C-alpha positions in Angstrom: 66.7 14.0 -2.4 64.2 11.3 -2.2 64.6 7.5 -4.5 62.3 7.1 -7.0 62.1 3.6 -6.1 60.1 4.7 -2.6 57.4 6.5 -4.8 54.0 4.2 -5.3 51.6 4.2 -7.7 48.7 2.7 -8.4 48.0 0.1 -11.3 45.0 -2.2 -12.6 45.6 -5.8 -11.8 43.5 -8.4 -12.8 41.2 -10.7 -9.9 39.5 -13.1 -11.2 37.2 -13.5 -7.5 36.6 -9.7 -7.7 34.9 -9.8 -11.5 33.7 -12.8 -11.0 31.9 -11.7 -8.1 31.3 -8.5 -9.9 29.8 -10.3 -13.5 27.3 -12.7 -11.3 25.8 -9.9 -9.3 26.2 -7.1 -11.7 23.7 -7.9 -14.7 21.6 -9.7 -11.7 21.3 -5.9 -9.7 20.5 -4.2 -13.3 17.9 -6.8 -14.0 16.0 -6.1 -10.0 16.2 -2.8 -11.3 14.4 -2.5 -14.9 11.5 -5.4 -13.6 11.0 -2.9 -11.3 10.1 -0.1 -13.9 8.8 -2.8 -16.4 6.5 -3.3 -12.8 5.3 0.2 -12.4 4.7 0.0 -15.8 2.6 -2.0 -15.4 0.5 -1.0 -12.1 0.2 2.5 -13.8 -1.1 1.6 -17.0 -4.0 -0.7 -14.5 -4.7 1.8 -13.0 -5.2 4.5 -16.0 -7.9 1.0 -17.1 -9.7 0.9 -13.6 -10.5 4.5 -13.5 -11.4 3.9 -17.1 -14.2 1.5 -15.9 -14.9 3.3 -13.4 -16.7 5.5 -15.1 -17.7 3.4 -17.9 -19.1 0.3 -16.0 -21.9 0.5 -13.8 -21.1 -1.4 -9.8 -22.6 -4.2 -10.2 -21.1 -5.0 -13.6 -17.9 -4.0 -12.2 -18.7 -6.8 -8.9 -19.6 -9.3 -11.0 -15.9 -9.3 -13.1 -14.2 -9.7 -9.8 -13.0 -6.6 -7.2 -9.1 -6.2 -7.4 -8.1 -4.0 -4.2 -7.1 0.0 -5.4 -9.6 0.1 -7.8 -11.4 2.8 -7.6 -15.2 2.6 -8.2 -17.8 5.4 -8.3 -21.5 4.2 -6.9 -24.7 5.8 -6.4 -27.0 4.4 -4.3 -27.8 5.7 -0.6 -26.3 5.2 2.8 -28.5 2.7 5.4 -28.8 3.1 9.0 -26.7 0.0 9.8 -23.1 0.9 11.3 -20.6 -0.5 12.5 -17.4 1.9 14.6 -14.3 -0.3 14.1 -12.1 -0.1 17.7 -8.9 0.6 18.1 -8.2 3.1 15.8 -5.8 6.1 16.0 -4.6 9.0 14.9 -1.5 10.5 16.0 -1.5 9.3 18.8 -5.8 9.7 18.8 -7.8 6.7 20.3 -11.0 7.0 17.3 -13.0 4.8 15.1 -13.1 3.9 11.9 -16.5 4.3 11.1 -17.9 1.2 8.6 -21.7 1.9 6.8 -23.9 -0.3 4.8 -24.1 2.1 1.4 -27.9 0.6 -1.1 -26.4 1.6 -4.6 -29.0 1.8 -7.4 -27.5 -0.6 -9.1 -25.7 -4.0 -8.1 -24.8 -5.6 -4.1 -24.4 -3.3 -0.6 -21.5 -2.7 -0.2 -19.6 -1.8 3.2 -18.9 1.4 2.9 -15.8 3.0 5.5 -16.2 7.4 5.6 -13.0 7.3 7.5 -12.1 8.5 11.4 -13.9 9.7 13.8 -11.9 10.0 18.1 -13.7 8.2 19.9 -15.3 10.2 23.4 -13.4 10.3 26.7 -15.1 7.9 28.0 -15.8 3.9 26.9 -19.2 3.6 27.9 -20.0 6.3 25.3 -19.1 6.2 21.3 -19.3 8.8 19.7 -22.1 10.2 17.5 -22.7 9.1 13.5 -24.7 10.1 10.8 -25.6 9.3 7.7 -26.4 12.2 4.3 -29.8 11.2 3.3 -30.8 10.9 -0.1 -29.3 10.2 -3.7 -25.7 10.5 -3.1 -22.9 9.8 -6.1 -19.4 8.6 -3.9 -15.9 7.7 -4.7 -13.5 5.7 -3.3 -11.8 1.7 -3.7 -12.2 -1.0 -3.0 -10.1 -2.9 -0.3 -11.1 -5.9 1.8 -13.0 -6.6 4.6 -11.6 -5.8 7.9 -10.4 -9.4 9.5 -9.6 -10.6 12.9 -6.4 -11.6 13.8 -5.7 -15.4 14.3 -8.3 -16.4 18.2 -9.4 -13.3 18.2 -13.3 -12.2 19.0 -14.4 -10.1 16.3 -18.8 -10.6 18.1 -20.5 -6.6 18.1 -22.4 -4.4 20.7 -25.9 -6.4 20.1 -28.9 -3.4 20.7 -28.8 -0.8 17.9 -26.8 1.5 15.8 -24.1 2.2 15.7 -22.4 -1.1 16.8 -18.6 -1.5 18.5 -16.4 -4.3 17.1 -12.9 -5.4 16.6 -12.9 -6.9 13.3 -15.7 -6.7 10.5 -15.9 -10.0 8.8 -18.0 -10.0 6.1 -19.8 -12.9 7.0 -20.8 -10.8 10.4 -22.2 -7.9 7.7 -23.6 -10.2 6.0 -26.4 -11.5 8.6 -27.4 -7.8 8.0 -28.1 -8.3 3.9 -27.3 -11.7 2.6 -26.7 -9.7 -0.7 -23.6 -7.7 0.5 -20.4 -7.5 -1.9 -17.0 -9.2 -1.5 -15.2 -6.2 -0.6 -15.5 -2.9 0.7 -15.1 0.4 -0.7 -12.8 3.5 1.0 -14.0 6.5 0.8 -11.4 8.5 -1.6 -10.7 11.8 -0.1 -12.7 13.9 3.1 -13.9 16.0 0.5 -16.6 12.8 -0.2 -20.4 12.8 1.2 -20.4 11.4 4.9 -16.7 11.1 5.3 -14.6 12.0 8.2 -11.3 11.6 8.1 -10.3 9.9 5.1 -6.3 10.4 4.8 -5.3 6.7 4.4 -2.5 5.8 3.9 -1.1 5.7 -0.1 -1.0 2.1 -1.7 2.5 0.4 -0.5 2.6 -1.7 -4.0 1.6 2.3 -6.0 3.6 2.5 -8.9 5.7 5.6 -6.9 6.8 2.6 -5.2 8.2 0.1 -7.9 9.9 2.9 -8.8 11.5 3.2 -5.4 12.2 0.1 -5.3 14.2 0.8 -9.2 16.3 2.7 -7.9 17.7 0.9 -5.0 18.5 -1.3 -7.1 19.9 0.3 -10.2 22.0 2.5 -6.8 23.6 -0.9 -5.5 24.5 -1.7 -9.1 26.5 1.9 -8.8 27.9 0.7 -6.3 29.2 -1.9 -7.1 31.0 -1.0 -10.1 32.6 1.6 -8.0 33.9 -0.9 -5.3 35.1 -3.6 -7.9 37.1 -0.5 -9.9 38.4 0.4 -7.1 39.7 -3.2 -5.4 41.2 -3.8 -8.8 43.3 -1.2 -8.1 46.9 -2.1 -5.6 49.4 0.6 -5.1 52.8 -1.1 -7.0 55.6 0.3 -5.4 59.8 -0.6 -4.0 57.1 0.4 -0.8 55.0 -1.9 -1.6 57.5 -5.4 -3.8 58.9 -4.4 0.0 56.0 -5.5 2.1 55.2 -8.1 -0.4 58.1 -9.9 0.6 
């Protein structure tokens, strides 16, 4: 018959070091999760506000108020013949270009429009054929930064006619063709837009969904900390454990 004293059982044992660690980090993790939820709500409200302003404010007033990256805009105007081909852009490993064309709104400053990606010809001595629809057009897109060159990189464009191949297109270079130029570019919102090529951009990495994802991570860490604290605070007790402890 087994000795009852040989059985072991688990019993809660207070360990101030474990509880101190959990007490310090649990509020921090929960607080970070709540903060990310608040950031997601702020970003959602900001996007709604931008959508409303895109419908109610003309381009000149939006540009005067300042253009934030990711802001949706609606423009009514015409494409020009000034097009730059942004080199070394790939999709699924296929080399190509992003097509940037000067756009003249009916009101407000001219703006460079990123019309999306186009596959490159087989040889470097050829450029892809690009054109733009004529007439008065309404386009929708989102504000983005000019494709600035890396430090010490060359941003010189090809000389001659249009389109021109470039490794980057800083605003100063585009402004050589149109001094009254908007401070940001506009990326077409989709391939269905007038004059668009392949305009399937990566989603905004700091949109509301990103903040929700971060919040989930922080809350998951908080739950894991609680579970580990409970597990670590239970100790085996009994004859065998007592013998092991001397």
